[in-house]
C-alpha positions, -999 to +999 in steps of 0.1 A: -465+174+527-495+170+549-528+159+536-563+162+549-586+133+541-603+153+514-570+162+498-558+126+499-590+114+483-586+140+455-550+129+449-560+092+447-588+102+423-564+121+400-542+090+398-568+062+396-601+078+389-629+061+408-610+028+411-605+029+448-624+041+479-611+045+514-622+020+541-623+036+575-609+069+585-579+086+570-553+091+598-525+108+580-502+102+550-477+082+570-503+060+587-517+026+577-547+027+554-572+003+539-587+009+504-612-011+484-615-018+447-639-040+428-620-072+438-615-067+475-598-047+503-561-038+502-538-028+530-509-003+530-485+003+558-487+040+551-511+059+529-483+075+509-476+042+491-509+043+474-498+076+457-465+059+446-473+023+437-503+007+420-515-019+444-515-056+434-532-087+448-503-091+472-517-062+493-551-078+495-564-086+530-579-119+516-558-128+486-579-159+477-611-139+476-594-112+456-581-137+431-615-154+427-632-120+421-606-112+394-612-146+378-649-140+379-646-108+359-621-122+334-634-158+329-669-162+346-673-196+329-642-210+347-651-192+379-685-209+381-669-244+378-643-240+407-643-237+444-609-229+461-598-254+488-564-239+494-551-203+498-536-180+472-499-176+476-487-161+444-497-162+407-473-191+398-478-213+428-503-241+425-537-239+443-562-266+450-597-263+436-628-285+437-648-289+406-677-313+398-655-343+394-629-339+422-599-319+434-576-303+408-542-285+412-533-255+390-518-220+391-538-188+392-519-176+361-531-206+342-568-199+351-564-162+343-550-172+309-583-190+302-573-226+307-599-246+327-584-276+346-593-311+336-583-347+345-546-339+338-548-315+367-566-339+391-549-347+424-563-383+421-570-391+385-588-424+392-614-406+415-618-379+389-622-404+361-647-424+381-668-393+388-668-383+351-683-417+343-709-415+370-719-381+356-726-398+323-743-430+336-757-421+370-764-453+390-770-475+360-734-489+362-705-489+386-669-488+376-634-500+387-609-476+372-577-494+363-563-468+338-572-432+332-559-429+296-589-420+275-574-431+242-554-463+251-566-473+286-591-499+297-613-501+329-640-523+344-677-515+338-698-533+364-731-542+347-761-553+369-767-581+343-733-591+331-711-583+361-676-570+355-668-562+319-634-552+307-639-523+284-621-496+264-621-462+280-630-443+249-660-466+244-672-459+279-671-422+273-693-425+243-722-433+266-731-466+251-731-485+283-724-523+286-714-538+253-726-572+264-761-559+268-760-549+232-742-578+216-750-609+237-780-630+246-799-617+276-786-631+309-816-649+323-798-677+343-787-673+379-759-694+392-743-702+426-710-721+424-681-732+445-647-723+429-614-738+440-578-734+429-550-751+449-557-740+485-580-712+476-618-718+476-648-697+478-684-692+466-696-670+438-730-660+426-738-643+393-760-643+362-753-653+327-769-674+299-768-710+287-748-719+256-762-744+230-746-771+251-765-759+282-733-747+298-732-714+317-713-691+295-693-675+323-679-708+335-655-709+306-640-676+319-634-691+354-619-723+340-595-702+319-582-688+352-575-723+364-605-728+387-625-760+393-662-753+394-689-771+415-724-759+406-746-756+437-776-739+422-789-729+387-822-710+382-835-701+348-859-671+345-883-661+317-873-625+323-838-612+324-850-584+347-862-610+373-829-627+371-810-595+377-833-585+406-825-618+424-788-612+419-790-576+432-809-588+463-782-613+471-754-588+464-768-566+490-766-594+515-729-601+508-716-566+501-700-561+535-683-595+534-669-598+499-639-621+493-611-613+468-598-646+453-560-651+452-561-654+414-585-628+399-583-605+369-595-574+388-585-556+420-619-563+436-648-587+435-685-579+439-698-615+439-675-638+458-679-648+495-669-675+520-688-704+536-703-685+565-727-667+541-738-698+522-768-708+543-781-672+542-778-671+504-795-705+500-824-694+522-830-664+500-832-684+467 
């Protein structure tokens, strides 16, 4: 049966109502045709197929765009949180999306079922975890993520006053910040020391406080690791803020030449350096 364009449009309207509109000129029932619905443009090898089969996303010219428009209608809250960074292949094959904390991998079916991706879907859980914490604390603290288990894991909070603090992940997410800032004496003593263990030696700067015996509290942590300590400089401040400001100034000087000791409890160090920086540090005290 031959169709004029008007006859074809009426037939489509009888089947689908106003769901579809033709894109471009109708060239005949056996010719290719493009139609548009509210999610995007679909392509048929011949116009007759539209009268026989309800089109799906697999006929979309841009399947990713079509899927995202579908998601926007069904779950606008999820749609607003995600940006696709890979192309739609089919409903059950994983796609990559970017949300506010990182890249996640999930299936279109999962999203259309109303399940918003989280850290369990993250491509790199440590990056995702880190960005979640920075969202809570901003630039107040930095973090070294050693475990992404919220309930049982532990990570490192880097406090501008107390340095690296091993901390329970669940505690971090409560937004309480550095526990040492809450429970310990204010750190108002700056120290510069030389540390050595076997053939490994280096310099370290930091801030802490004096015990009743006038010992720097942090020294006991380093001796527990086996290090011998030679104190080069100790400066006491009336204000913990002034002490912290000095440490931050010196950290900026050494940040590009940090040294990771051979025996160290963490995977990085923010305060250790070798001899070539010593004179510069001493001049800035």
